[in-house]
C-alpha positions as CSV (number, residue, x, y, z in Angstrom):
1,X,139.5,138.8,161.2
2,X,137.1,136.4,162.3
3,X,134.7,139.4,161.1
4,X,135.9,139.1,157.5
5,X,135.5,135.5,157.4
6,X,131.4,136.0,158.8
7,X,131.3,138.9,156.0
8,X,132.6,135.9,153.6
9,X,130.2,134.0,154.8
10,X,127.0,136.6,154.8
11,X,128.0,137.4,150.9
12,X,128.0,133.8,150.1
13,X,124.4,133.5,151.2
14,X,123.7,136.7,149.4
15,X,124.7,135.1,146.6
16,X,122.5,132.5,146.8
17,X,119.7,133.7,147.9
18,X,119.8,136.3,144.5
19,X,119.4,133.5,142.6
20,X,116.5,131.9,145.0
21,X,113.7,134.1,142.5
22,X,114.6,132.3,139.2
23,X,114.2,128.9,141.2
24,X,111.3,129.7,141.9
25,X,110.5,130.5,139.1
26,X,111.9,127.4,137.2
27,X,110.9,125.0,140.2
28,X,107.4,126.2,138.7
29,X,107.6,125.8,134.6
30,X,108.6,122.6,135.6
31,X,106.0,121.4,138.3
32,X,103.4,123.1,135.0
33,X,104.7,120.6,132.5
34,X,104.9,117.8,134.7
35,X,101.7,118.3,135.5
36,X,101.3,118.3,131.5
37,X,102.6,115.3,131.1
38,X,100.7,113.3,134.4
39,X,97.5,114.6,132.1
40,X,99.1,113.2,129.0
41,X,100.1,109.7,130.3
42,X,96.8,109.0,131.8
43,X,95.2,109.8,129.0
44,X,97.5,107.9,127.2
45,X,97.2,104.8,130.1
46,X,92.9,104.6,129.3
47,X,93.9,103.9,125.5
48,X,96.6,101.4,126.3
49,X,94.2,99.7,128.3
50,X,91.3,99.9,126.0
51,X,93.5,98.6,122.9
52,X,94.8,95.7,125.8
53,X,90.7,94.9,126.0
54,X,90.3,94.6,122.3
55,X,93.5,92.7,121.9
56,X,92.2,90.2,124.7
57,X,88.7,89.9,122.6
58,X,90.8,89.3,119.2
59,X,92.4,86.5,121.0
60,X,89.5,85.2,122.3
61,X,87.8,85.4,119.0
62,X,90.2,83.6,117.0
63,X,91.4,81.3,119.4
64,X,89.2,78.5,117.2
65,X,91.2,79.5,114.2
66,X,94.4,77.5,115.6
67,X,92.5,74.0,115.4
68,X,91.0,74.5,112.2
69,X,93.8,76.2,110.6
70,X,95.8,73.0,111.6
71,X,92.5,70.8,110.5
72,X,92.8,72.7,107.0
73,X,96.5,71.9,106.7
74,X,95.7,68.4,107.2
75,X,92.6,68.4,104.3
76,X,95.0,69.9,102.3
77,X,98.2,67.7,102.3
78,X,95.2,65.1,101.5
79,X,93.9,66.9,98.8
80,X,98.1,67.5,97.4
81,X,98.2,63.8,97.9
82,X,94.8,63.1,95.0
83,X,96.2,66.1,92.6
84,X,99.3,64.4,92.4
85,X,97.5,61.3,91.0
86,X,95.3,63.3,89.2
87,X,98.4,64.3,87.0
88,X,100.1,61.4,86.9
89,X,97.3,60.0,85.6
90,X,97.0,63.1,82.8
91,X,100.7,62.6,82.4
92,X,100.1,60.2,79.6
93,X,96.5,62.4,77.3
94,X,99.1,65.5,78.0
95,X,102.0,63.7,76.0
96,X,99.3,61.7,73.6
97,X,98.2,65.5,72.8
98,X,102.1,67.0,73.0
99,X,102.5,64.6,70.2
100,X,99.4,65.4,67.9
101,X,101.4,69.5,67.6
102,X,99.0,71.8,66.2
103,X,96.2,69.9,64.9
104,X,93.7,71.1,66.6
105,X,94.5,74.4,64.9
106,X,94.6,72.9,61.9
107,X,91.1,71.1,62.3
108,X,89.7,74.2,63.7
109,X,91.1,76.7,60.3
110,X,90.0,73.4,58.1
111,X,85.7,73.4,60.0
112,X,86.1,77.2,59.1
113,X,87.0,77.0,55.5
114,X,84.5,77.8,52.7
115,X,83.4,74.6,50.9
């Protein structure tokens, strides 16, 4: 009976050993794929590092713009106040011109009319 158990175990070991060449081939293919991926990741990493340098330079070059934009915003607010004053000054003139209707057209036609 003990021999039957040993023979059964040997058969199991033999069946497991039969698949070892397939496992070896699969591992070799996996190793080749991993090597290719390592090369690609290394190349991509160099690209990302290069981009990081460019972004750093861009940030350094645009940082002074923050302060300038704040100044421009204040200037624009000042202009808006002045433009409101100009509009308010022009409102009576606009109303007067609007009240004249088509006077400008009539005057132009009058000048163009044969004498």
